[in-house]
Each structure stands twice: as structure tokens, then as C-alpha cells.
TORKOL-4160 file (C-alpha; in steps of 0.2 Angstrom, whole numbers, padded with zeros to 4 digits, m for minus):
162
<pt num="1" X="0000" Y="0000" Z="0000"/>
<pt num="2" X="0006" Y="0017" Z="m0004"/>
<pt num="3" X="0010" Y="0029" Z="0010"/>
<pt num="4" X="0012" Y="0047" Z="0013"/>
<pt num="5" X="0024" Y="0056" Z="0025"/>
<pt num="6" X="0020" Y="0068" Z="0039"/>
<pt num="7" X="0034" Y="0078" Z="0046"/>
<pt num="8" X="0032" Y="0084" Z="0064"/>
<pt num="9" X="0042" Y="0097" Z="0073"/>
<pt num="10" X="0038" Y="0099" Z="0091"/>
<pt num="11" X="0046" Y="0114" Z="0101"/>
<pt num="12" X="0043" Y="0116" Z="0120"/>
<pt num="13" X="0048" Y="0132" Z="0127"/>
<pt num="14" X="0053" Y="0129" Z="0145"/>
<pt num="15" X="0057" Y="0144" Z="0156"/>
<pt num="16" X="0070" Y="0142" Z="0169"/>
<pt num="17" X="0057" Y="0140" Z="0183"/>
<pt num="18" X="0049" Y="0125" Z="0174"/>
<pt num="19" X="0067" Y="0117" Z="0171"/>
<pt num="20" X="0071" Y="0119" Z="0189"/>
<pt num="21" X="0054" Y="0110" Z="0194"/>
<pt num="22" X="0058" Y="0096" Z="0181"/>
<pt num="23" X="0075" Y="0092" Z="0188"/>
<pt num="24" X="0070" Y="0094" Z="0206"/>
<pt num="25" X="0056" Y="0081" Z="0203"/>
<pt num="26" X="0067" Y="0069" Z="0194"/>
<pt num="27" X="0081" Y="0071" Z="0208"/>
<pt num="28" X="0067" Y="0068" Z="0221"/>
<pt num="29" X="0061" Y="0052" Z="0212"/>
<pt num="30" X="0079" Y="0046" Z="0211"/>
<pt num="31" X="0081" Y="0048" Z="0230"/>
<pt num="32" X="0090" Y="0064" Z="0230"/>
<pt num="33" X="0087" Y="0078" Z="0243"/>
<pt num="34" X="0087" Y="0094" Z="0232"/>
<pt num="35" X="0068" Y="0096" Z="0233"/>
<pt num="36" X="0069" Y="0096" Z="0252"/>
<pt num="37" X="0080" Y="0112" Z="0253"/>
<pt num="38" X="0078" Y="0130" Z="0248"/>
<pt num="39" X="0084" Y="0136" Z="0231"/>
<pt num="40" X="0097" Y="0149" Z="0233"/>
<pt num="41" X="0102" Y="0151" Z="0214"/>
<pt num="42" X="0097" Y="0144" Z="0197"/>
<pt num="43" X="0106" Y="0149" Z="0181"/>
<pt num="44" X="0109" Y="0142" Z="0164"/>
<pt num="45" X="0127" Y="0139" Z="0159"/>
<pt num="46" X="0132" Y="0138" Z="0141"/>
<pt num="47" X="0151" Y="0135" Z="0142"/>
<pt num="48" X="0160" Y="0123" Z="0142"/>
<pt num="49" X="0146" Y="0110" Z="0145"/>
<pt num="50" X="0129" Y="0118" Z="0143"/>
<pt num="51" X="0116" Y="0115" Z="0157"/>
<pt num="52" X="0107" Y="0120" Z="0172"/>
<pt num="53" X="0115" Y="0124" Z="0188"/>
<pt num="54" X="0105" Y="0124" Z="0204"/>
<pt num="55" X="0111" Y="0129" Z="0221"/>
<pt num="56" X="0101" Y="0123" Z="0236"/>
<pt num="57" X="0103" Y="0126" Z="0255"/>
<pt num="58" X="0098" Y="0111" Z="0265"/>
<pt num="59" X="0086" Y="0113" Z="0279"/>
<pt num="60" X="0093" Y="0117" Z="0296"/>
<pt num="61" X="0110" Y="0120" Z="0289"/>
<pt num="62" X="0121" Y="0133" Z="0282"/>
<pt num="63" X="0129" Y="0122" Z="0269"/>
<pt num="64" X="0124" Y="0123" Z="0251"/>
<pt num="65" X="0125" Y="0110" Z="0237"/>
<pt num="66" X="0128" Y="0115" Z="0219"/>
<pt num="67" X="0122" Y="0103" Z="0206"/>
<pt num="68" X="0124" Y="0105" Z="0187"/>
<pt num="69" X="0112" Y="0096" Z="0176"/>
<pt num="70" X="0118" Y="0093" Z="0158"/>
<pt num="71" X="0108" Y="0091" Z="0143"/>
<pt num="72" X="0105" Y="0072" Z="0144"/>
<pt num="73" X="0099" Y="0073" Z="0161"/>
<pt num="74" X="0088" Y="0088" Z="0157"/>
<pt num="75" X="0080" Y="0079" Z="0142"/>
<pt num="76" X="0076" Y="0065" Z="0154"/>
<pt num="77" X="0069" Y="0077" Z="0167"/>
<pt num="78" X="0059" Y="0086" Z="0153"/>
<pt num="79" X="0051" Y="0070" Z="0146"/>
<pt num="80" X="0047" Y="0064" Z="0164"/>
<pt num="81" X="0039" Y="0081" Z="0168"/>
<pt num="82" X="0029" Y="0082" Z="0152"/>
<pt num="83" X="0023" Y="0064" Z="0155"/>
<pt num="84" X="0017" Y="0068" Z="0173"/>
<pt num="85" X="0009" Y="0084" Z="0168"/>
<pt num="86" X="0000" Y="0075" Z="0153"/>
<pt num="87" X="0009" Y="0085" Z="0140"/>
<pt num="88" X="0009" Y="0074" Z="0125"/>
<pt num="89" X="0025" Y="0070" Z="0117"/>
<pt num="90" X="0029" Y="0059" Z="0101"/>
<pt num="91" X="0039" Y="0044" Z="0106"/>
<pt num="92" X="0049" Y="0043" Z="0090"/>
<pt num="93" X="0060" Y="0057" Z="0084"/>
<pt num="94" X="0076" Y="0066" Z="0086"/>
<pt num="95" X="0077" Y="0075" Z="0103"/>
<pt num="96" X="0087" Y="0091" Z="0105"/>
<pt num="97" X="0089" Y="0104" Z="0118"/>
<pt num="98" X="0095" Y="0122" Z="0115"/>
<pt num="99" X="0097" Y="0137" Z="0127"/>
<pt num="100" X="0083" Y="0149" Z="0123"/>
<pt num="101" X="0080" Y="0167" Z="0128"/>
<pt num="102" X="0072" Y="0163" Z="0145"/>
<pt num="103" X="0076" Y="0145" Z="0148"/>
<pt num="104" X="0077" Y="0130" Z="0137"/>
<pt num="105" X="0070" Y="0124" Z="0120"/>
<pt num="106" X="0066" Y="0106" Z="0119"/>
<pt num="107" X="0063" Y="0100" Z="0101"/>
<pt num="108" X="0057" Y="0083" Z="0095"/>
<pt num="109" X="0058" Y="0081" Z="0076"/>
<pt num="110" X="0052" Y="0065" Z="0067"/>
<pt num="111" X="0043" Y="0058" Z="0052"/>
<pt num="112" X="0029" Y="0046" Z="0052"/>
<pt num="113" X="0021" Y="0037" Z="0037"/>
<pt num="114" X="0003" Y="0034" Z="0036"/>
<pt num="115" X="m0007" Y="0024" Z="0023"/>
<pt num="116" X="m0012" Y="0035" Z="0008"/>
<pt num="117" X="m0031" Y="0037" Z="0006"/>
<pt num="118" X="m0031" Y="0042" Z="m0012"/>
<pt num="119" X="m0023" Y="0037" Z="m0028"/>
<pt num="120" X="m0009" Y="0046" Z="m0037"/>
<pt num="121" X="m0011" Y="0064" Z="m0039"/>
<pt num="122" X="m0011" Y="0072" Z="m0056"/>
<pt num="123" X="0005" Y="0079" Z="m0063"/>
<pt num="124" X="0007" Y="0098" Z="m0062"/>
<pt num="125" X="0012" Y="0106" Z="m0078"/>
<pt num="126" X="0029" Y="0111" Z="m0072"/>
<pt num="127" X="0033" Y="0092" Z="m0068"/>
<pt num="128" X="0043" Y="0084" Z="m0082"/>
<pt num="129" X="0035" Y="0069" Z="m0090"/>
<pt num="130" X="0044" Y="0053" Z="m0089"/>
<pt num="131" X="0053" Y="0049" Z="m0105"/>
<pt num="132" X="0049" Y="0030" Z="m0106"/>
<pt num="133" X="0036" Y="0019" Z="m0098"/>
<pt num="134" X="0049" Y="0011" Z="m0086"/>
<pt num="135" X="0052" Y="0028" Z="m0078"/>
<pt num="136" X="0033" Y="0029" Z="m0073"/>
<pt num="137" X="0032" Y="0025" Z="m0054"/>
<pt num="138" X="0023" Y="0008" Z="m0052"/>
<pt num="139" X="0010" Y="0016" Z="m0041"/>
<pt num="140" X="0006" Y="0029" Z="m0054"/>
<pt num="141" X="0005" Y="0017" Z="m0068"/>
<pt num="142" X="m0007" Y="0005" Z="m0058"/>
<pt num="143" X="m0018" Y="0018" Z="m0050"/>
<pt num="144" X="m0036" Y="0018" Z="m0057"/>
<pt num="145" X="m0041" Y="0034" Z="m0066"/>
<pt num="146" X="m0055" Y="0042" Z="m0056"/>
<pt num="147" X="m0071" Y="0046" Z="m0065"/>
<pt num="148" X="m0077" Y="0064" Z="m0062"/>
<pt num="149" X="m0093" Y="0066" Z="m0052"/>
<pt num="150" X="m0105" Y="0079" Z="m0057"/>
<pt num="151" X="m0115" Y="0087" Z="m0043"/>
<pt num="152" X="m0133" Y="0084" Z="m0045"/>
<pt num="153" X="m0144" Y="0100" Z="m0048"/>
<pt num="154" X="m0154" Y="0106" Z="m0033"/>
<pt num="155" X="m0173" Y="0105" Z="m0036"/>
<pt num="156" X="m0175" Y="0124" Z="m0038"/>
<pt num="157" X="m0162" Y="0124" Z="m0052"/>
<pt num="158" X="m0171" Y="0110" Z="m0061"/>
<pt num="159" X="m0187" Y="0119" Z="m0061"/>
<pt num="160" X="m0179" Y="0135" Z="m0066"/>
<pt num="161" X="m0170" Y="0128" Z="m0081"/>
<pt num="162" X="m0186" Y="0120" Z="m0089"/>
């Protein structure tokens, strides 16, 4: 069966506040203690390894803990966060994170194929015609030629044309 392609590009703009929520939730689920402290600082670092830096002060102490979350961990945190918040994401596709103006841009890009619901499309005048029958794609050569369907006249039109 012939198929058509659908190319999807999904961009999620995650402000730094959302990114911090996502990494704190992932850290907590993995047994970390960052979510139980007070956030002192959160910033985006771009060089040499881009990522999110979170500084947390633990409860009841003066000590702080500085953690850097690089892109692979951020991707896992964003996917988990979206899943928990019921934000639909395509499973397949290339995933990419970039630093945006106010946070991160999480992009998922992919192509899926679905069954075509129609025969071959007619050629445009600008398309070159194949030189020989061998160059005609099989699906075009074997596609049935649709017969034109003429719309029926409305009863008012039939009465007025007589």
C-alpha cells in the first residue's frame, strides 16, 4: 500500500522555573534531597558544557549544594515532567535541547508514514513527463483513473431551467 509522510516538529519552550521544577522532581524520584532544601540560585550555563546549575541550601544547615544538570539529564527530566503533567510528546523522533532566551527549548523532530487514502495525484504542468514507460512509478501506472462526479442539480435549479 502506498504511504504518505507527515513530518512533525515539536518545540517546547521551558522557562528556567519549569526546568528547575523538572530536575528537582526527577532528583526527588531518584532519592535525591534537592527538593527538600531552599533554592538559593538557578542559572543556565552555556560553556564549556551547557546545562542548568541549581544551588540549594539544605534545611537546618548553612551548607549549600551546587548541582549541574547537563543536557542528557535535562532531556530525561523534561520528558518525565511532560509525562506527569500530561503534555503529549511523540515517542519517536530526534530530541534536541537548546538554550533559549528565558530557559530551554526542547525540540522533538520526526517523520511518520501513514497509509495514503487516495490514488496518485495528477501531474502539475511544471513536472517533467517521464521519457519512457519504465520511468513511470509503479503506483502511478497502476492507479485507477478516477471518473469525475458531477454534482446533482438542486430541485430549484431543475425547475428554473425548464
